[in-house]
ROKE-200847 format. One record per residue (C-alpha): x, z, y; residue in three letters. Coordinates in steps of 0.2 Angstrom, whole numbers, plus 5000, padded with zeros to 4 digits. Example, Ala and Ser with C-alpha at 12.3 -4.5 7.8 and 13.67 -1.06 7.14 Angstrom:
BEGIN
506250394978ala;506850364995ser;
REM end
This chain:
BEGIN
496651464905met;497951484891tyr;496551454877asn;496951304866arg;495251234867phe;495251234886ile;497051144885lys;496251014873ala;494850984885val;495950964900ser;497050844889phe;495550734885leu;494950734903val;496650684909ala;496750544896val;494950484901ala;495350484919cys;496950394916ser;496050254906val;494850234919thr;496150214932ile;497050084922ile;495549984918ala;494949984936ser;496749934942val;496749794930ile;495049744936glu;495549734954ile;497249644950ser;496349504940ser;495149474956met;495549314965arg;496049324983his;496149514982met;496849584998asp;496549715012gly;495249605021asp;494049645007leu;494149825011ile;494049825030phe;493249665034lys;491449635029gly;491249465038asp;492149315029tyr;492349225045lys;493549355051arg;494649355036ser;496349285032tyr;495549195017glu;494549085028leu;496149045038glu;497048995022asn;495548895017glu;495548805033ile;497448775032tyr;497448705015asp;495948575019ile;496648535036ser;498448505029ser;497748385015asp;496648285028leu;498148275040ile;499248215026asn;497948085021ile;497848025039leu;499748025043thr;500547985026ile;499447915013tyr;498047835023lys;497247735008asp;497747654992glu;498147484999glu;499347575011his;500247674997ile;500247514985lys;501147414998ser;502547545000gly;501947625016gly;502347805010thr;504047765003leu;504847815020lys;504347995016glu;505448005000his;507348014998asn;508147934983tyr;508248044968asp;509948124962asn;510447964952glu;510047844965leu;510847954979gln;512447964969asn;512447774967leu;512147754986tyr;513547864991tyr;514847774980gly;514247604986phe;514347665004gln;516147715002glu;516547554993lys;515647455007phe;516647545021tyr;518347505012glu;517947325009glu;517247295027ser;518347215040lys;517447315053leu;517747495058lys;516747635050lys;515747675067asp;515447485070glu;514447475053ile;512547505054lys;511647615041glu;510247485039asp;511547355034asp;512347465020val;510547505014lys;510047325013glu;511647275003ala;511347434992phe;509547374988glu;510147194983lys;511447264972glu;510447394963tyr;508747294964phe;508047344947ser;508447534948gln;507747544966ile;506147444961asn;505847564946glu;506047714958trp;504847634971lys;503547604957thr;503747794951lys;503547854969lys;502047744973ile;501147804957asn;501547984961glu;500847964979asp;499347874972leu;498948024961arg;499248154975arg;498048044987tyr;496648034974asn;496848224970glu;496748274988lys;495348164993leu;494248204977asn;494648394981lys;494048374999ile;492448274995asn;491948394981ser;491848534994ile;490048574999glu;489648595017gly;491348515023leu;491248375036his;492748275043tyr;493148135054phe;495048075055ile;495647915064ser;497247835070glu;497047665079gly;496047555068asp;496147675053tyr;494547785050val;494047895036lys;492548015037thr;491248095025asn;489948125040ser;488548025045val;488748085063asp;490548065069ala;490248135086ser;491248285092lys;489648365098lys;489048375079phe;490748445073phe;490648585087lys;488848635082ser;489548695065gln;489848875062pro;491748845060val;492648695067tyr;494348615072ile;494348465085thr;495948375090tyr;495948215101asp;496748155118glu;495548275128ser;495748435119glu;496348535104gln;495248675099his;494948785084val;493348895084ser;494049055076ile;495349165084glu;496349205069gly;498249265072pro;498849115063asn;497748985068met;498648935085arg;500248925075tyr;499448805062tyr;498748695076met;500448675084arg;501248645067arg;500048505062trp;499948405078phe;501548435088glu;502248255082asp;500548165084tyr;499748085100asp;498547945095asn;497548045081glu;495848105081thr;495448255069val;493648335068tyr;493348455054ile;491748555052gly;491348695040phe;489448695039gly;488248835035glu;488148785016glu;490148805015phe;490148965025ile;488549045016asn;489349004999leu;491049095003lys;490149235011gln;489149264996lys;490649254985asn;491649374998trp;490149504997asp;490149504978glu;492049524976arg;492049664991arg;490649754982thr;491649754965val;493249804974leu;492449954984leu;491550014967phe;493250014958his;494150104972leu;492850244972lys;493050254953ile;494950264955ile;494850404969ile;493750504958gly;494750484942ala;496350524952cys;495550694958ile;494950734940gly;496750684933leu;497650794946met;496650944942ile;496850924923ala;498650884925leu;498951034936ile;498051154923his;499051074908leu;500751084917met;500451264923tyr;499951324905thr;500951204894cys;502251294883gly;501451464885arg;500051564876glu;499951694890glu;500451714908lys;502351744910asn;502551724891gly;504051634883pro;504051434883val;503851364866lys;504351194861met;503251094849ser;503850954837leu;503550814849ile;504750904862asp;506250904849lys;506950734853pro;508250714867tyr;507450694884val;508350524888asp;507850454871leu;506150514873asn;505950434890leu;506650264884ile;505650264868ile;504050314875asn;504250224892gly;504450064882ser;502850104871ile;501850134887ile;502449974895ile;501949874879val;500349954879cys;499849914897leu;500449744896ala;499449714880gly;497949804888ala;498049684903tyr;498149524891leu;496749584880ile;495649614896tyr;496049444904thr;495649354887glu;494349474879ser;493349614888ser;493549784896arg;493049884881ile;494349794869ala;495849854880met;495250034880met;496150084864pro;497950024871leu;497550104888ala;497150274879ala;498750264869ile;499850234884ala;498950374893ser;499150494880ala;500950464877ile;501250474896gly;500350644898ile;501350704883asn;502950644891leu;502550734907leu;502150894898leu;503750884888thr;504750864904met;503751014912thr;504251124897lys;506051074899arg;506051114917ile;505251284913lys;506651334901asn;508051254911arg;508551134897thr;508050964906leu;509850904909ile;510651004894ser;509450924881his;509950744885thr;511050634873leu;512150584887ile;512450764892tyr;512950804874lys;514050654872ile;514950684889ile;515150874883arg;515950824867lys;517150694875ile;517750834887phe;517850964872ser;518850834862phe;520050804877ile;520250984880gly;520651024862asn;521850884861gly;522850944876leu;522851114868lys;523651044853arg;524750914862ser;526650934864pro;527251044879leu;527950884889ala;526150814890ile;525450984895arg;526650994909met;526150834917ile;525050924930pro;526451044934thr;527350944949pro;525650944959lys;525651134956lys;527451154961val;527051064978arg;525551184981asp;526651334978leu;527951254991glu;526551235003arg;525951415000ile;527651485003met;527851385019thr;526251445025gly;526651625022ile;528351605032lys;527351525046ser;526051665047ile;527451795046glu;528251705062lys;526551735071gly;525851555068gln;524051625064leu;523251445067asn;524251385052tyr;523151325037glu;523751305019ile;523051155010lys;523251124992thr;523050974981glu;522451054965ser;521051174960ser;521151334951gly;522251494954val;523351414968tyr;521851354978lys;521051524977glu;522751604983leu;522851484997ala;521051515002asn;521451705001gly;522951685012ile;521951585025asn;520551715025gly;521751855028val;522451745043thr;520751725050glu;520451915049gly;522151945058leu;521651825072lys;519951915074val;520752085074ala;522052035087ile;520751965098glu;519652125097lys;521252225101glu;521652115116leu;519852125122lys;519952315120ser;521552325129glu;520852225143arg;519252325144leu;520352485145lys;521352415159thr;519752365168glu;518952535164leu;520452625172ile;520452505187ser;518552525190asn;518552715188val;519952725200ser;519152615213his;517452705212asp;518252875213ile;519552825226arg;518252745238thr;517252905242pro;518853015242leu;519652905254thr;518052915265ser;518053115264ile;519853135268ile;519653005283thr;518153095290tyr;519053265288ile;520453205298asp;519353145311leu;518453315312leu;520153395315lys;520453295330lys;518653315338glu;518153455349asp;516953585342val;515553525354asp;515853335350ser;514253235347gln;515253145333asn;515353295322ile;513553275315lys;513853105311glu;515453135302tyr;514653275292leu;513253165287gln;514453035280val;515553175271leu;513853235263glu;513453055257glu;515153025250lys;515253195242ser;513453165233leu;514152985228arg;515653075220leu;514553205212lys;513353065205leu;514752965198leu;515453115190thr;513753165182asp;513552985176asp;515252995168leu;514853155160phe;513153095153glu;513952935146ala;515253035137ser;513953145130lys;512753005125ala;514052895116ser;514753045107ser;512953095101gly;513053275108ser;511353255117ile;509953345107pro;508453225103val;506753295102asn;505653165093phe;503853165097glu;502253055098lys;502452955114ile;501152845122asp;502352715129ile;501052625141ile;500652795148ser;502452835150leu;502852675159leu;501352695171thr;501952875175gln;503752805179val;503052675190met;501952795198gly;503452905202glu;504452755209leu;502952685219asp;503752715236asn;505352615230lys;504252485222ile;503252455239asn;504852455250ser;505852345238ser;504852185242gly;504752145223leu;503152095215asp;503052195198phe;501952115184lys;501552235170phe;500752165154asn;500252275139tyr;499152275124pro;497352335127glu;497552465112glu;498752615114lys;500452595108ala;501352755101phe;503152765097val;504252905089lys;505552955103ala;506153085115asp;505053075131gly;506453135143lys;507753025136leu;506552875136leu;506052915154trp;507952915159arg;508252745150val;506752665159ile;507252745176glu;509052675174asn;508352505171leu;507152515186met;508652575197ser;509652415191asn;508152315196ile;508052385214phe;509852365216lys;510152195209tyr;508452095209ala;508251955221leu;507151995236met;505351945236asn;505451885218ser;504351935203arg;504852075190val;503952065173tyr;503752215162ile;502952175145asp;502452285131val;502552195114ile;501752275099asp;502652215083ser;502352275064gln;503452415064asn;504152435082ser;503652425100ile;504652335112ser;504852345131ile;505452185140val;505952195158met;506452025167lys;507051995184asn;507951865194ile;509651925200ser;510251915218ala;511951875212asn;512551735200glu;512951815183leu;514451745176asn;514751875163ile;514451895144asp;512952005140ala;513952115128asn;515252145141glu;514052195154leu;513452345144met;515252405144glu;515652565155arg;515952535173phe;515452345171lys;514452275185arg;513552105188gly;514252125206asp;516052095202glu;516452135221ser;515852315218arg;515052315235gln;513352375229ser;512952555225glu;513052605207gly;514352665194ser;514252525182gly;513752655168leu;511852625169gly;511652505155leu;513052595144ser;512052755146ile;510352665142ala;511052585127lys;511752755120ser;510152845123leu;509052715115val;510252715100glu;510052905099leu;508252885097gln;508452755082lys;508052615093gly;508852455098asn;509452405117phe;509952225121asn;510152125136ile;510051935138asp;510651825153ile;510051655156asp;510751585172gly;510051705185asp;508751775173leu;509151955168phe;508152025153lys;508252195145ala;507452235129ile;507052415122ile;506452415104thr;505852585098ile;505052625080pro;503252655080lys;502552825077tyr;501852835059glu;
REM end
């Protein structure tokens, strides 16, 4: 790939492909009436070119009918009303008009324009007569040019008339004859019709005939006209498609060669140093200007030679332009590779010299000149001092802004950063204090509730007779509340051990799908009685994790207990096992019976419940215990709340 011979071959291929593209583009650009229709439309009758041809011919015929008519009409001055005075006469007329208004005894609005014009023509008879003769000769020339052009078109038939005036080149002037032609236009009192449905034809019809009522215009484009145009169309289309195929092929070859050259240029081996050659030494911007100018001159010369001589004669200039262009591209590529594209420009060098000169001049300048920026820095220092005093008073939202850059800006940014840190620390401390208060309140509530019940029912037992029927009922309540108090104490103890990391962890290879199946089997009665529809999705292959089976069981059991307590009745519960590259995730999703207006992170705090009224069973420690137990097993535990959707995600490392 880095061999010099292979590079030379790629360079020659790139030049050859570039010359081919240039030659084909010049060939296409020199074609008459070259547009997109030639590519996409094979039928000349569906082309814009025919519409333009119809427009040109019809416009000429309508001009002959409505303006020129014949030579006698033109010589008699019949076309002069179509012309305005030239600039010289126009200026004379405006001056004469003002003078006429001034000398007239009538008011300005009582004077007729025709009277002014008649008087002007008498005053400047010779100049106006000369202008009329000039315009009549111009109109005669235009009339004969249009008529000769129309009569020279093979296969074109026309009949135009207005009153007694008739002009035609057709033996048969009937409308039926014209409608029998492949393409035709008919306009008379009974109808206005054009045989082709081009996008512009209806607009042309309105434009031609909107001001005419008594004219008759029949134009027919016969087989001879259409066949000749179709033949020319097919020839040009064949040439165009041929050159487009050549351009596409050459572009592919050029891209392949350029990619190879750009990848290998400047290096003799992979990851080797970039070496600059002699042609890479000039400044990049000068190189672009000089070589770009040479390329433009060569391409312009190639185009002129091609149009006046032949395709082969323009090849040397196209090859020179291509070689210079490719070398310029490779030079730019080398500069990009060694990161000197900007630094090796003349503009960069000049700007750097100017700034260096100014900097050295300031260093050698008197102290008074060097002290010019000082007032701005003094203002910055005053702002910093004001900011420090404001922050000292507790205004942590105060932001110090400076005018200058440098040390003072860095100092201001540093103080602003410290202020932001203080704000975050204070917010964390306030949150911690609030959580502590809530923890004490929640623990007090959860312990006091069963204790109050126990005390109440003991008092009731004291008042009952030994043989009373209520004793068994009271004892049952006492037992339930005692167990509730014991469960709360056990949960609190387990949460304390889990968060402190004092629970021993026995890592082993666990089949997570089997473990989940066992847990759901154990809880089968609760699942059936809960009224919830459990959906268990897991991969076909076994998924093994490195974890403590007992602790992981406890985590899953805690989450299942949460689902039984807080999930909406008769809703679905989804348990998904997701196998990632280095870990296995268990995702449990359920719809909550109560609205969850609480932050996900706050819900994992101890004694925090989604049920803020604390009417449901539970200590509020389940999620906190689950998080601590998962982290002991080097995993991650997260929850996500989206409206009423509650999602718990356990991520455990894979067993390797």
